[in-house]
N, C-alpha and C positions, 0 to 999 in steps of 0.2 A: 888675591886674584891671580888666576893663571893667565899670564900675558900672551899665551898662544891664542887666547880668545881675541878675535878681531874687535876693535872698538866699533860700536854702532855708529852710524853716520849722523844720527840725530841725538842731540843732547838737550834735555830740558833743564832750565835754570829756574829754581823755585822762586816764588814771589808770594807776598802776602803780609798783612800788617800784624797778624798774630798767629799763634800756634795752630789754631783751628783752620785758619785760612791757608796757611802754608801746607798743612797736611791734606786739606781737601783738594788743593791744586795738584799735589803730587799723586794723590789717589786717582784723580780724574785722568791724568795723562798716562798713568800706568794702566788704567782700564782701557785706554785708547790704544795701548800697545807700545808705548815708549820704553826703551831698554837701557837708558843711560840718564841718570838724574844727578844734577849738581845742586846740593843744598846751599842756598845763599839767603841770608837774612841779616842784613847789615845793622839794623837797629835793635837787634835782640840783646838781651842781657846774657851773661855767660850761662846762667841756669836755663833760660829759655832755649838757647842754642843747643845745650846738652839734651834737653827734652826732645827737641826737633830731630837732632842727629840720631838719637836712640830709636824714636818712632819711625823715622824715614828709613833707617837701615832695615828694620823689621818688615816694613811694607815692601821695600825693594827685594828683600829675600823671598817674600811670598811670590813675587812675580819673576824671580830670577833675573832681576835687572841690576845693572851696576849702579853704585851709589858713591859719589864723592862729595867732599865738602869744601866750600870756599874758605880759604885763609888759615885753617886751624889744623895743622898736622897732629897736634896732641889729641884732639877730639877724634880724628881719623883712627889714631892708634887705640884710644880708649874704647871705642865702640866697634873696632874691627871693620871700619868703613873701607871701601875699596881704594880710596885715594884722596887726593887733595888737589884743589886748583889754587895757584898762587898768582896774585897780581904783581906788577913790577915793583910795588913798594912793600910787598909782604915779605915773609921769611925767605931766606935764600933757598934755592932748590937743593943745594948740596946738604944743607942742614936738615931739610925735610926728608931727603933720601936716607940720610944717616938715621933719622928717627924712625922712619917707616919701613926701611928695607927695600930690597930690589923688586919685590913682587907687587908692591902697591903702585897705583897709577899716580903720576905727578904731571899735571898740566900747568902751563904757564901762559899768562897774557902777553900779547905783543901788539904794537901799533905801527912799528916801522921795520924796515929791513934789518936794521941794526938789532932791534929787539928780537926778531926771529932768529938771527944768527946767534945771539946770546942764548936764547932758549935751546937751540940745537946743541951748542957747546955745553950747556948745563945738563944735557941728557933728559930733557922733558919727553914724556911719552906722547904728548900731543900739544898743540899750540892753539890758543884761542886768539884769533887775529881780528881786530876791528877797532872801532865800530864801522859797520857797513853803511849805516845812515844814523841820523839822530834818533835816540830813544830816550823816553822819559823814565825807563826802568832803572837806569844807572845814573847816579848823581854826578860823579866825577868822570866826565866823558873826554876821551882823547880825540884828536882830530879825525873827522869822518873820512873814510877811505873811498867809499863808492866802488863800483865794479871796476872802473879804470885803475883805481889805486891798488886793488888786489892784483889785477892783471900785471901792472908794472912791477909790482913786488915779486910776483911768482916767476917772472922771466929771469930773475937773478938767482933763482934757487934750482938745485937739482931735485926735481920732483920725486925721483926714485929713492933718494936718501934722506929727504926731509920728513920729519914725523908728521902724522896726520894734522892738517890745519883745518880748524873749524872757523867759519865766518860767524860773526856775532854782531848783534845790534840792529834792531828794527827790520829784520828780515821777514818777508812774507813768502807765501808759496810761489808767487810769481817771480821771485828772484832765484829760486833754487837751481833751475836748469842752467842758467847763465853762469852761476857760480861754479857749478860742477864742470861745465865745459872749459873753464879756464884753469882747472886743476885743483879747486878746493875740495877737500876730502868730505867735509860734513858741515853741518850748521848747528848753532845753538839758539834755541828759541825759548821765550818765556811768555810774554803777553799774548802773542799770536796763537800759541798752542792752547793757552788757557781759554781763549775765546772761541777757538776752532778745533776742538779735539777730533771732530769728524773729518778733518782734513788729513788725518794720518795715512790712510791708504794712498792718497795722491802724493803726499810728501815722500813716502817710501818708494813709490814708483820713480819719482824724479831723482831721489837720492841714490838709488841703486841701478839706475840706467848706466850703461857702459858708454864712456866717451873715450876719445883718443888719449886723453891725459889721465884717465881714471887709474886709481891705484888699488 
């Protein structure tokens, strides 16, 4: 991936109980105009995840969308996927960078200011910060931040030198403007977008509005 390409402000995190459901969800949001896909299928076998990675990469290529995968740098390398997202308990960022090289996207999860500072020090290209509110999509949920939690955390960061921060977890379209106003770069959605792909034009309007703290 050419990193001069600015990261889209909306990321879709895949969901589904089997390969067909995962791919149908990815297809539907690509049709709606999503440009940034994160493959996540926690209960898959290694073979199932390989099949999904291969098929999702091809789909994203057709739509000129970015495609990253949760947890598995080796799969990203094997299928020339655009990057990887790493949780706090996953592989170290430095190891993934060594494996994937400088051109691939590496994103990292954070829940606290300390986590964010760690991700900055590790050289993450973006940070997924959350959860915003409770969500049933993710099983191991960190403490909920809420809008005030994000705001408090961002006041301790230099917004001009911090990598793009994506809010994640139970976000709906009604939250987007307030998150952007406090300096959040983008959002990551799963269930809401699967149920409401028609909301894409309004989401993009809110996400790309200019605010005082916009980057």
